[in-house]
TISE-852550 format. One record per residue (C-alpha): x, y, z; chain; residue number from 1. Coordinates in nm, 2 decimals. Example, Ala and Ser with C-alpha at 12.3 -4.5 7.8 and 13.67 -1.06 7.14 Angstrom:
REM TISE-852550
+--------+--------+--------+--------+-----+
!      x !      y !      z ! cadena ! num !
+--------+--------+--------+--------+-----+
!   1.23 !  -0.45 !   0.78 !      A !   1 !
!   1.37 !  -0.11 !   0.71 !      A !   2 !
+--------+--------+--------+--------+-----+
//
This chain:
REM TISE-852550
+--------+--------+--------+--------+-----+
!      x !      y !      z ! cadena ! num !
+--------+--------+--------+--------+-----+
!  -0.35 !  -0.35 !  -0.10 !      A !   1 !
!  -0.27 !  -0.05 !   0.11 !      A !   2 !
!  -0.09 !  -0.06 !   0.45 !      A !   3 !
!  -0.29 !  -0.02 !   0.77 !      A !   4 !
!  -0.24 !   0.09 !   1.12 !      A !   5 !
!  -0.13 !  -0.27 !   1.18 !      A !   6 !
!   0.21 !  -0.19 !   1.03 !      A !   7 !
!   0.28 !   0.06 !   1.31 !      A !   8 !
!   0.27 !  -0.21 !   1.58 !      A !   9 !
!   0.44 !  -0.50 !   1.39 !      A !  10 !
!   0.81 !  -0.56 !   1.46 !      A !  11 !
!   1.02 !  -0.43 !   1.18 !      A !  12 !
!   1.10 !  -0.71 !   0.93 !      A !  13 !
!   1.47 !  -0.79 !   0.90 !      A !  14 !
!   1.48 !  -0.69 !   0.53 !      A !  15 !
!   1.34 !  -0.35 !   0.61 !      A !  16 !
!   1.59 !  -0.31 !   0.90 !      A !  17 !
!   1.87 !  -0.38 !   0.66 !      A !  18 !
!   1.74 !  -0.13 !   0.41 !      A !  19 !
!   1.70 !   0.13 !   0.68 !      A !  20 !
!   2.06 !   0.10 !   0.79 !      A !  21 !
!   2.18 !   0.13 !   0.43 !      A !  22 !
!   1.97 !   0.44 !   0.36 !      A !  23 !
!   2.07 !   0.61 !   0.68 !      A !  24 !
!   2.44 !   0.56 !   0.59 !      A !  25 !
!   2.38 !   0.78 !   0.28 !      A !  26 !
!   2.32 !   1.15 !   0.25 !      A !  27 !
!   2.05 !   1.32 !   0.06 !      A !  28 !
!   1.76 !   1.56 !   0.12 !      A !  29 !
!   1.50 !   1.36 !  -0.07 !      A !  30 !
!   1.45 !   0.98 !  -0.12 !      A !  31 !
!   1.20 !   0.80 !  -0.35 !      A !  32 !
!   1.12 !   0.45 !  -0.22 !      A !  33 !
!   0.97 !   0.26 !  -0.50 !      A !  34 !
!   0.84 !  -0.09 !  -0.57 !      A !  35 !
!   0.51 !  -0.29 !  -0.58 !      A !  36 !
!   0.27 !  -0.27 !  -0.30 !      A !  37 !
!   0.31 !  -0.49 !   0.01 !      A !  38 !
!   0.69 !  -0.45 !   0.03 !      A !  39 !
!   0.69 !  -0.19 !   0.32 !      A !  40 !
!   0.74 !   0.15 !   0.16 !      A !  41 !
!   0.54 !   0.33 !   0.42 !      A !  42 !
!   0.70 !   0.16 !   0.71 !      A !  43 !
!   1.05 !   0.22 !   0.57 !      A !  44 !
!   0.97 !   0.58 !   0.50 !      A !  45 !
!   0.84 !   0.63 !   0.86 !      A !  46 !
!   1.15 !   0.46 !   1.00 !      A !  47 !
!   1.38 !   0.70 !   0.81 !      A !  48 !
!   1.20 !   1.02 !   0.93 !      A !  49 !
!   1.20 !   0.87 !   1.29 !      A !  50 !
!   1.58 !   0.84 !   1.27 !      A !  51 !
!   1.63 !   1.18 !   1.12 !      A !  52 !
!   1.43 !   1.35 !   1.39 !      A !  53 !
!   1.54 !   1.13 !   1.69 !      A !  54 !
!   1.72 !   1.29 !   1.98 !      A !  55 !
!   1.96 !   0.99 !   2.01 !      A !  56 !
!   1.97 !   0.81 !   1.67 !      A !  57 !
!   2.21 !   0.52 !   1.60 !      A !  58 !
!   2.33 !   0.39 !   1.27 !      A !  59 !
!   2.05 !   0.13 !   1.29 !      A !  60 !
!   1.77 !   0.39 !   1.33 !      A !  61 !
!   1.58 !   0.58 !   1.60 !      A !  62 !
!   1.62 !   0.51 !   1.97 !      A !  63 !
!   1.25 !   0.45 !   2.02 !      A !  64 !
!   1.24 !   0.61 !   2.36 !      A !  65 !
!   1.31 !   0.98 !   2.33 !      A !  66 !
!   1.05 !   1.26 !   2.32 !      A !  67 !
!   1.08 !   1.28 !   1.94 !      A !  68 !
!   1.01 !   0.91 !   1.90 !      A !  69 !
!   0.71 !   0.93 !   2.14 !      A !  70 !
!   0.57 !   1.23 !   1.95 !      A !  71 !
!   0.58 !   1.04 !   1.62 !      A !  72 !
!   0.42 !   0.74 !   1.79 !      A !  73 !
!   0.13 !   0.95 !   1.91 !      A !  74 !
!   0.11 !   1.15 !   1.58 !      A !  75 !
!   0.19 !   1.49 !   1.73 !      A !  76 !
!   0.55 !   1.57 !   1.62 !      A !  77 !
!   0.58 !   1.94 !   1.53 !      A !  78 !
!   0.87 !   1.88 !   1.28 !      A !  79 !
!   0.70 !   1.60 !   1.08 !      A !  80 !
!   0.45 !   1.66 !   0.80 !      A !  81 !
!   0.27 !   1.36 !   0.66 !      A !  82 !
!   0.10 !   1.38 !   0.32 !      A !  83 !
!  -0.14 !   1.11 !   0.23 !      A !  84 !
!  -0.49 !   1.08 !   0.09 !      A !  85 !
!  -0.73 !   1.16 !   0.37 !      A !  86 !
!  -0.87 !   0.80 !   0.38 !      A !  87 !
!  -0.52 !   0.67 !   0.45 !      A !  88 !
!  -0.44 !   0.94 !   0.70 !      A !  89 !
!  -0.75 !   0.83 !   0.90 !      A !  90 !
!  -0.67 !   0.46 !   0.86 !      A !  91 !
!  -0.32 !   0.51 !   0.99 !      A !  92 !
!  -0.41 !   0.74 !   1.27 !      A !  93 !
!  -0.26 !   1.07 !   1.14 !      A !  94 !
!  -0.46 !   1.38 !   1.22 !      A !  95 !
!  -0.61 !   1.59 !   0.94 !      A !  96 !
!  -0.59 !   1.97 !   0.93 !      A !  97 !
!  -0.86 !   2.14 !   1.13 !      A !  98 !
!  -1.04 !   2.26 !   0.82 !      A !  99 !
!  -1.03 !   1.93 !   0.65 !      A ! 100 !
!  -1.16 !   1.75 !   0.96 !      A ! 101 !
!  -1.44 !   2.00 !   1.00 !      A ! 102 !
!  -1.54 !   1.97 !   0.63 !      A ! 103 !
!  -1.56 !   1.59 !   0.67 !      A ! 104 !
!  -1.74 !   1.60 !   1.01 !      A ! 105 !
!  -1.99 !   1.85 !   0.87 !      A ! 106 !
!  -2.04 !   1.62 !   0.57 !      A ! 107 !
!  -1.95 !   1.89 !   0.32 !      A ! 108 !
!  -1.73 !   1.63 !   0.14 !      A ! 109 !
!  -1.60 !   1.28 !   0.18 !      A ! 110 !
!  -1.23 !   1.21 !   0.27 !      A ! 111 !
!  -1.01 !   1.24 !  -0.03 !      A ! 112 !
!  -0.86 !   0.94 !  -0.21 !      A ! 113 !
!  -0.57 !   1.15 !  -0.35 !      A ! 114 !
!  -0.33 !   1.39 !  -0.19 !      A ! 115 !
!  -0.50 !   1.73 !  -0.20 !      A ! 116 !
!  -0.32 !   2.04 !  -0.33 !      A ! 117 !
!  -0.43 !   2.23 !  -0.01 !      A ! 118 !
!  -0.24 !   1.98 !   0.20 !      A ! 119 !
!   0.07 !   2.01 !  -0.02 !      A ! 120 !
!   0.06 !   2.39 !   0.01 !      A ! 121 !
!   0.05 !   2.35 !   0.39 !      A ! 122 !
!   0.35 !   2.12 !   0.36 !      A ! 123 !
!   0.54 !   2.37 !   0.15 !      A ! 124 !
!   0.47 !   2.64 !   0.42 !      A ! 125 !
!   0.57 !   2.39 !   0.69 !      A ! 126 !
!   0.90 !   2.33 !   0.51 !      A ! 127 !
!   0.98 !   2.70 !   0.53 !      A ! 128 !
!   0.93 !   2.73 !   0.91 !      A ! 129 !
!   1.21 !   2.70 !   1.16 !      A ! 130 !
!   1.25 !   2.35 !   1.32 !      A ! 131 !
!   1.07 !   2.34 !   1.65 !      A ! 132 !
!   1.31 !   2.08 !   1.82 !      A ! 133 !
!   1.63 !   2.18 !   1.64 !      A ! 134 !
!   1.69 !   1.85 !   1.46 !      A ! 135 !
!   1.55 !   1.96 !   1.13 !      A ! 136 !
!   1.21 !   1.88 !   0.97 !      A ! 137 !
!   1.08 !   1.59 !   0.76 !      A ! 138 !
!   0.80 !   1.54 !   0.51 !      A ! 139 !
!   0.67 !   1.19 !   0.43 !      A ! 140 !
!   0.46 !   1.15 !   0.12 !      A ! 141 !
!   0.27 !   0.82 !   0.07 !      A ! 142 !
!   0.16 !   0.68 !  -0.17 !      A ! 143 !
!   0.33 !   0.95 !  -0.38 !      A ! 144 !
!   0.16 !   0.85 !  -0.70 !      A ! 145 !
!  -0.17 !   0.98 !  -0.54 !      A ! 146 !
!  -0.05 !   1.34 !  -0.61 !      A ! 147 !
!  -0.22 !   1.48 !  -0.92 !      A ! 148 !
!  -0.01 !   1.71 !  -1.15 !      A ! 149 !
!  -0.12 !   2.03 !  -0.97 !      A ! 150 !
!  -0.02 !   1.88 !  -0.63 !      A ! 151 !
!   0.31 !   1.75 !  -0.77 !      A ! 152 !
!   0.40 !   2.08 !  -0.92 !      A ! 153 !
!   0.33 !   2.25 !  -0.59 !      A ! 154 !
!   0.60 !   2.02 !  -0.44 !      A ! 155 !
!   0.85 !   2.05 !  -0.73 !      A ! 156 !
!   1.02 !   2.38 !  -0.64 !      A ! 157 !
!   1.06 !   2.29 !  -0.28 !      A ! 158 !
!   1.22 !   1.96 !  -0.38 !      A ! 159 !
!   1.45 !   2.14 !  -0.61 !      A ! 160 !
!   1.56 !   2.41 !  -0.36 !      A ! 161 !
!   1.47 !   2.27 !  -0.01 !      A ! 162 !
!   1.47 !   2.55 !   0.25 !      A ! 163 !
!   1.69 !   2.51 !   0.55 !      A ! 164 !
!   1.70 !   2.16 !   0.71 !      A ! 165 !
!   1.40 !   1.99 !   0.57 !      A ! 166 !
!   1.42 !   1.63 !   0.42 !      A ! 167 !
!   1.17 !   1.44 !   0.22 !      A ! 168 !
!   1.07 !   1.08 !   0.18 !      A ! 169 !
!   0.84 !   0.99 !  -0.11 !      A ! 170 !
!   0.71 !   0.63 !  -0.09 !      A ! 171 !
!   0.54 !   0.50 !  -0.40 !      A ! 172 !
!   0.38 !   0.18 !  -0.52 !      A ! 173 !
!   0.37 !   0.31 !  -0.88 !      A ! 174 !
!   0.67 !   0.54 !  -0.93 !      A ! 175 !
!   0.62 !   0.54 !  -1.31 !      A ! 176 !
!   0.31 !   0.75 !  -1.25 !      A ! 177 !
!   0.51 !   1.03 !  -1.09 !      A ! 178 !
!   0.62 !   1.33 !  -1.29 !      A ! 179 !
!   0.97 !   1.27 !  -1.43 !      A ! 180 !
!   1.08 !   1.60 !  -1.28 !      A ! 181 !
!   0.97 !   1.47 !  -0.93 !      A ! 182 !
!   1.17 !   1.14 !  -0.98 !      A ! 183 !
!   1.48 !   1.32 !  -1.10 !      A ! 184 !
!   1.50 !   1.54 !  -0.79 !      A ! 185 !
!   1.50 !   1.24 !  -0.56 !      A ! 186 !
!   1.76 !   0.97 !  -0.48 !      A ! 187 !
!   1.59 !   0.64 !  -0.59 !      A ! 188 !
!   1.57 !   0.33 !  -0.38 !      A ! 189 !
!   1.40 !   0.01 !  -0.51 !      A ! 190 !
!   1.24 !  -0.19 !  -0.23 !      A ! 191 !
!   1.40 !  -0.53 !  -0.17 !      A ! 192 !
!   1.18 !  -0.83 !  -0.24 !      A ! 193 !
!   1.28 !  -1.08 !   0.04 !      A ! 194 !
!   1.34 !  -1.45 !   0.00 !      A ! 195 !
!   1.06 !  -1.69 !   0.06 !      A ! 196 !
!   1.22 !  -1.85 !   0.36 !      A ! 197 !
!   1.28 !  -1.51 !   0.52 !      A ! 198 !
!   0.92 !  -1.41 !   0.47 !      A ! 199 !
!   0.80 !  -1.74 !   0.60 !      A ! 200 !
!   1.01 !  -1.70 !   0.92 !      A ! 201 !
!   0.89 !  -1.34 !   0.97 !      A ! 202 !
!   0.52 !  -1.44 !   0.93 !      A ! 203 !
!   0.57 !  -1.72 !   1.18 !      A ! 204 !
!   0.73 !  -1.47 !   1.42 !      A ! 205 !
!   0.41 !  -1.27 !   1.40 !      A ! 206 !
!   0.21 !  -1.57 !   1.52 !      A ! 207 !
!   0.10 !  -1.71 !   1.19 !      A ! 208 !
!   0.12 !  -2.09 !   1.16 !      A ! 209 !
!   0.37 !  -2.22 !   0.90 !      A ! 210 !
!   0.11 !  -2.37 !   0.66 !      A ! 211 !
!  -0.11 !  -2.06 !   0.69 !      A ! 212 !
!   0.19 !  -1.83 !   0.63 !      A ! 213 !
!   0.27 !  -2.01 !   0.30 !      A ! 214 !
!  -0.10 !  -1.99 !   0.19 !      A ! 215 !
!  -0.13 !  -1.62 !   0.27 !      A ! 216 !
!   0.20 !  -1.54 !   0.10 !      A ! 217 !
!   0.08 !  -1.72 !  -0.21 !      A ! 218 !
!  -0.26 !  -1.53 !  -0.20 !      A ! 219 !
!  -0.06 !  -1.21 !  -0.17 !      A ! 220 !
!   0.16 !  -1.29 !  -0.46 !      A ! 221 !
!   0.47 !  -1.31 !  -0.23 !      A ! 222 !
!   0.42 !  -0.96 !  -0.09 !      A ! 223 !
!   0.48 !  -0.99 !   0.29 !      A ! 224 !
!   0.29 !  -0.68 !   0.41 !      A ! 225 !
!  -0.01 !  -0.78 !   0.21 !      A ! 226 !
!   0.02 !  -1.14 !   0.33 !      A ! 227 !
!   0.02 !  -1.03 !   0.70 !      A ! 228 !
!  -0.28 !  -0.80 !   0.63 !      A ! 229 !
!  -0.46 !  -1.10 !   0.49 !      A ! 230 !
!  -0.37 !  -1.31 !   0.79 !      A ! 231 !
!  -0.52 !  -1.04 !   1.02 !      A ! 232 !
!  -0.83 !  -1.00 !   0.81 !      A ! 233 !
!  -1.01 !  -1.29 !   0.96 !      A ! 234 !
!  -1.01 !  -1.49 !   0.64 !      A ! 235 !
!  -0.88 !  -1.85 !   0.64 !      A ! 236 !
!  -0.64 !  -2.01 !   0.39 !      A ! 237 !
!  -0.91 !  -2.27 !   0.34 !      A ! 238 !
!  -1.16 !  -2.01 !   0.23 !      A ! 239 !
!  -0.91 !  -1.87 !  -0.02 !      A ! 240 !
!  -0.83 !  -2.21 !  -0.16 !      A ! 241 !
!  -1.21 !  -2.28 !  -0.21 !      A ! 242 !
!  -1.27 !  -1.94 !  -0.38 !      A ! 243 !
!  -1.21 !  -2.05 !  -0.74 !      A ! 244 !
!  -1.45 !  -2.34 !  -0.74 !      A ! 245 !
!  -1.71 !  -2.13 !  -0.55 !      A ! 246 !
!  -1.69 !  -1.86 !  -0.81 !      A ! 247 !
!  -1.73 !  -2.12 !  -1.08 !      A ! 248 !
!  -2.05 !  -2.23 !  -0.92 !      A ! 249 !
!  -2.17 !  -1.87 !  -0.90 !      A ! 250 !
!  -2.16 !  -1.87 !  -0.52 !      A ! 251 !
!  -2.19 !  -1.51 !  -0.41 !      A ! 252 !
!  -2.16 !  -1.60 !  -0.04 !      A ! 253 !
!  -1.79 !  -1.69 !  -0.08 !      A ! 254 !
!  -1.73 !  -1.31 !  -0.13 !      A ! 255 !
!  -2.02 !  -1.18 !   0.06 !      A ! 256 !
!  -1.84 !  -0.98 !   0.33 !      A ! 257 !
!  -1.57 !  -0.84 !   0.09 !      A ! 258 !
!  -1.56 !  -0.48 !  -0.03 !      A ! 259 !
!  -1.60 !  -0.44 !  -0.41 !      A ! 260 !
!  -1.23 !  -0.35 !  -0.45 !      A ! 261 !
!  -1.13 !  -0.67 !  -0.27 !      A ! 262 !
!  -1.36 !  -0.88 !  -0.48 !      A ! 263 !
!  -1.22 !  -0.74 !  -0.80 !      A ! 264 !
!  -0.86 !  -0.79 !  -0.67 !      A ! 265 !
!  -0.94 !  -1.16 !  -0.59 !      A ! 266 !
!  -1.10 !  -1.21 !  -0.93 !      A ! 267 !
!  -0.81 !  -1.05 !  -1.11 !      A ! 268 !
!  -0.58 !  -1.29 !  -0.93 !      A ! 269 !
!  -0.79 !  -1.59 !  -1.04 !      A ! 270 !
!  -0.80 !  -1.46 !  -1.39 !      A ! 271 !
!  -0.42 !  -1.41 !  -1.39 !      A ! 272 !
!  -0.37 !  -1.77 !  -1.27 !      A ! 273 !
!  -0.60 !  -1.91 !  -1.53 !      A ! 274 !
!  -0.43 !  -1.71 !  -1.81 !      A ! 275 !
!  -0.10 !  -1.85 !  -1.68 !      A ! 276 !
!  -0.23 !  -2.20 !  -1.68 !      A ! 277 !
!  -0.37 !  -2.16 !  -2.03 !      A ! 278 !
!  -0.02 !  -2.11 !  -2.17 !      A ! 279 !
!   0.15 !  -2.37 !  -1.95 !      A ! 280 !
!   0.29 !  -2.14 !  -1.68 !      A ! 281 !
!   0.26 !  -2.19 !  -1.31 !      A ! 282 !
!  -0.02 !  -2.01 !  -1.12 !      A ! 283 !
!   0.09 !  -1.74 !  -0.87 !      A ! 284 !
!  -0.20 !  -1.68 !  -0.63 !      A ! 285 !
!  -0.38 !  -2.02 !  -0.61 !      A ! 286 !
!  -0.26 !  -2.38 !  -0.60 !      A ! 287 !
!  -0.30 !  -2.55 !  -0.94 !      A ! 288 !
!  -0.53 !  -2.81 !  -0.79 !      A ! 289 !
!  -0.77 !  -2.54 !  -0.66 !      A ! 290 !
!  -0.83 !  -2.39 !  -1.01 !      A ! 291 !
!  -1.14 !  -2.48 !  -1.22 !      A ! 292 !
!  -1.10 !  -2.60 !  -1.57 !      A ! 293 !
!  -0.93 !  -2.34 !  -1.79 !      A ! 294 !
!  -1.17 !  -2.16 !  -2.02 !      A ! 295 !
!  -1.07 !  -2.05 !  -2.37 !      A ! 296 !
!  -0.80 !  -1.77 !  -2.39 !      A ! 297 !
!  -1.04 !  -1.53 !  -2.56 !      A ! 298 !
!  -1.29 !  -1.55 !  -2.28 !      A ! 299 !
!  -1.02 !  -1.50 !  -2.02 !      A ! 300 !
!  -0.89 !  -1.20 !  -2.21 !      A ! 301 !
!  -1.23 !  -1.04 !  -2.23 !      A ! 302 !
!  -1.28 !  -1.10 !  -1.86 !      A ! 303 !
!  -0.94 !  -0.95 !  -1.77 !      A ! 304 !
!  -1.04 !  -0.63 !  -1.96 !      A ! 305 !
!  -1.38 !  -0.62 !  -1.79 !      A ! 306 !
!  -1.22 !  -0.65 !  -1.45 !      A ! 307 !
!  -0.97 !  -0.37 !  -1.52 !      A ! 308 !
!  -1.26 !  -0.15 !  -1.62 !      A ! 309 !
!  -1.46 !  -0.24 !  -1.31 !      A ! 310 !
!  -1.16 !  -0.16 !  -1.09 !      A ! 311 !
!  -1.18 !   0.20 !  -1.19 !      A ! 312 !
!  -1.51 !   0.25 !  -1.01 !      A ! 313 !
!  -1.47 !  -0.01 !  -0.73 !      A ! 314 !
!  -1.44 !   0.26 !  -0.47 !      A ! 315 !
!  -1.76 !   0.43 !  -0.57 !      A ! 316 !
!  -2.01 !   0.15 !  -0.65 !      A ! 317 !
!  -2.37 !   0.26 !  -0.72 !      A ! 318 !
!  -2.49 !  -0.05 !  -0.53 !      A ! 319 !
!  -2.22 !  -0.28 !  -0.38 !      A ! 320 !
!  -2.46 !  -0.58 !  -0.36 !      A ! 321 !
!  -2.56 !  -0.56 !  -0.72 !      A ! 322 !
!  -2.20 !  -0.50 !  -0.82 !      A ! 323 !
!  -2.10 !  -0.82 !  -0.63 !      A ! 324 !
!  -2.37 !  -1.03 !  -0.80 !      A ! 325 !
!  -2.27 !  -0.89 !  -1.14 !      A ! 326 !
!  -1.90 !  -0.97 !  -1.09 !      A ! 327 !
!  -1.97 !  -1.32 !  -0.97 !      A ! 328 !
!  -2.21 !  -1.39 !  -1.26 !      A ! 329 !
!  -1.96 !  -1.25 !  -1.51 !      A ! 330 !
!  -1.69 !  -1.48 !  -1.36 !      A ! 331 !
!  -1.91 !  -1.79 !  -1.37 !      A ! 332 !
!  -2.01 !  -1.72 !  -1.73 !      A ! 333 !
!  -1.64 !  -1.68 !  -1.82 !      A ! 334 !
!  -1.54 !  -2.00 !  -1.64 !      A ! 335 !
!  -1.81 !  -2.20 !  -1.83 !      A ! 336 !
!  -1.75 !  -2.03 !  -2.16 !      A ! 337 !
!  -1.69 !  -2.25 !  -2.47 !      A ! 338 !
!  -1.53 !  -1.98 !  -2.68 !      A ! 339 !
+--------+--------+--------+--------+-----+
//
């Protein structure tokens, strides 16, 4: 699950604040923040560049009040270049280049779901310019695995020999997909997975009730940013708990307002938990009592492969309604399979 604009307004989690202080105490022109989704890579990366560009930084980060901090808040900082897929740029409120915005407005193409090579070339040119505010420049790339090989190679030389006072943060949810040459030119930082009690307390500080916080954290596989996004999505813990039995009945309405990618993600979590239960392991995303009877291992394995295949085209369904019906029918057939 990707991060949304919500992250920009949420108080920084204590485990992210601790990581920010640790990273700011170290020197280096390029960081690679890596780990599974939902652990705050984007937020931590943004906190680093805020501190680097701040007019009055402290060892704990940016001041939050100067002209530089304000410019980042309103997405207009002249010395910050943000590289993301255009769909995420738009979701997080970052402006696209004039040409890219015009192409999308004129319906010449859809917003990209990967980091375009044209944007990377603009970033390389940006890195060679003189700093406008005199505190250096910063480039934030997220999620870095959305660079294809051409885009990554366009960045490679600049990472190897950064011009002047530019610094880079690459934030990734699948660092193994990056070119080894990209990884080797960055200082690596593995995101901290916070303790359950710490996540629970943070969720409650965001206004989520204790029981609901525990349910959303379970549904998100213990990933706090994903759990908070679930809590803000309008879905209830009760609806999540009822999902396995609804799918077993073939009830499409239980997933009716979900996007295809969200449906597949939920079904993959259900499949994972049933696979775990079939070998005597504890489920991760649902309570054991909420799961239907475990079907044969072979049926679950076939379903898992089918869901992986469906995930590749989830963002471009030919007909979302038909896809949803097919996914639920497939799930129901699996859950009632005898072999």
